[in-house]
C-alpha positions as CSV (number, residue, x, y, z in Angstrom):
1,M,4.7,0.9,-0.7
2,L,8.1,-1.7,-1.3
3,A,7.9,-4.1,-3.8
4,Y,10.5,-7.0,-3.0
5,E,11.7,-9.0,-5.7
6,P,14.7,-11.7,-5.2
7,R,17.7,-10.2,-7.5
8,W,18.3,-14.5,-9.2
9,A,14.5,-14.2,-9.7
10,I,14.1,-11.3,-12.0
11,G,14.1,-12.4,-15.8
12,G,13.4,-16.0,-14.5
13,A,11.5,-18.6,-13.8
14,A,12.5,-19.6,-10.3
15,A,10.7,-19.1,-7.7
16,A,11.2,-18.6,-4.1
17,S,10.0,-21.1,-1.3
18,P,7.2,-19.7,1.0
19,D,9.2,-19.8,3.7
20,Y,12.4,-17.6,2.3
21,V,9.7,-15.3,0.9
22,A,8.3,-14.8,4.5
23,E,11.7,-14.2,5.8
24,R,12.5,-11.7,3.7
25,H,9.5,-9.9,4.2
26,H,9.7,-10.2,8.3
27,A,13.1,-8.4,7.5
28,L,12.3,-6.1,5.4
29,R,9.1,-5.0,7.7
30,A,11.4,-5.2,10.9
31,H,14.3,-3.0,9.3
32,V,11.1,0.0,8.5
33,R,10.5,-0.2,11.9
34,S,13.3,0.2,13.4
35,D,14.4,3.1,11.6
36,Y,10.7,4.6,10.8
37,G,9.0,3.7,14.0
38,A,6.2,0.7,14.5
39,D,3.4,3.0,12.7
40,A,5.6,3.4,9.3
41,A,5.9,-0.2,9.5
42,D,2.7,-1.3,9.8
43,R,1.1,1.2,7.4
44,M,3.7,-0.5,5.0
45,R,2.2,-2.2,2.1
46,I,4.8,-5.2,0.8
47,I,4.4,-6.5,-2.6
48,Y,6.2,-9.6,-3.6
49,G,7.6,-10.7,-7.0
50,G,9.5,-13.5,-8.8
51,A,7.8,-16.0,-10.6
52,V,4.3,-14.9,-9.3
53,T,2.0,-17.1,-11.2
54,P,-2.4,-18.7,-10.5
55,D,-0.2,-21.7,-9.2
56,T,2.3,-20.2,-6.6
57,G,-0.1,-17.0,-5.6
58,P,-2.4,-18.2,-3.2
59,T,0.3,-19.6,-1.0
60,L,2.3,-16.5,-1.4
61,I,-0.7,-14.1,-0.3
62,A,-1.3,-15.7,2.4
63,L,2.0,-15.5,3.9
64,D,2.3,-12.6,6.9
65,N,3.8,-9.6,5.6
66,V,3.1,-10.2,1.8
67,D,0.5,-7.4,1.3
68,G,0.4,-7.5,-2.8
69,L,2.1,-9.3,-5.5
70,F,3.1,-8.3,-8.9
71,V,3.2,-10.6,-11.6
72,G,5.1,-10.4,-14.9
73,R,5.0,-13.1,-17.5
74,A,1.4,-14.7,-16.1
75,A,-0.4,-11.6,-16.8
76,W,0.4,-11.0,-19.9
77,T,-3.0,-12.6,-20.7
78,A,-6.3,-11.3,-19.7
79,D,-7.3,-14.8,-18.5
80,G,-3.6,-14.9,-16.7
81,F,-4.7,-11.2,-15.5
82,M,-8.1,-11.8,-13.7
83,R,-6.9,-15.3,-12.1
84,I,-4.7,-13.0,-10.6
85,V,-6.7,-10.3,-9.4
86,A,-9.3,-13.4,-8.2
87,I,-6.4,-14.6,-6.2
88,V,-5.4,-11.7,-4.3
89,A,-9.3,-10.6,-3.9
90,A,-10.1,-13.4,-1.9
91,A,-6.5,-13.2,-0.2
92,A,-8.0,-10.0,1.0
93,K,-11.1,-11.1,2.1
94,L,-9.2,-13.2,4.5
95,K,-6.6,-11.0,5.7
96,Q,-9.0,-8.3,6.7
97,G,-8.3,-7.6,10.4
98,R,-5.2,-9.6,11.1
99,P,-2.7,-8.3,12.3
100,S,0.6,-7.8,9.5
């Protein structure tokens, strides 16, 4: 598993654009593929963090190569945490069978 968060997003409220996240996750998987082979790249789970909220989560988790989310402030309350869990669970159902 690999977790990615842009340096400039750590501890801040700034969110990366979905295009930026998609490009970075694609590059990370390509790097793993190049260095460790296709099997390792296909099995690698890449999760994203960086201003993940119930509002940004659905778009982020739907991106190719984004296999999960890690959250900070959005999960400080039980309600916020459960909203994120529901978002990821719904996305997992949609992504089943879809190639990484």
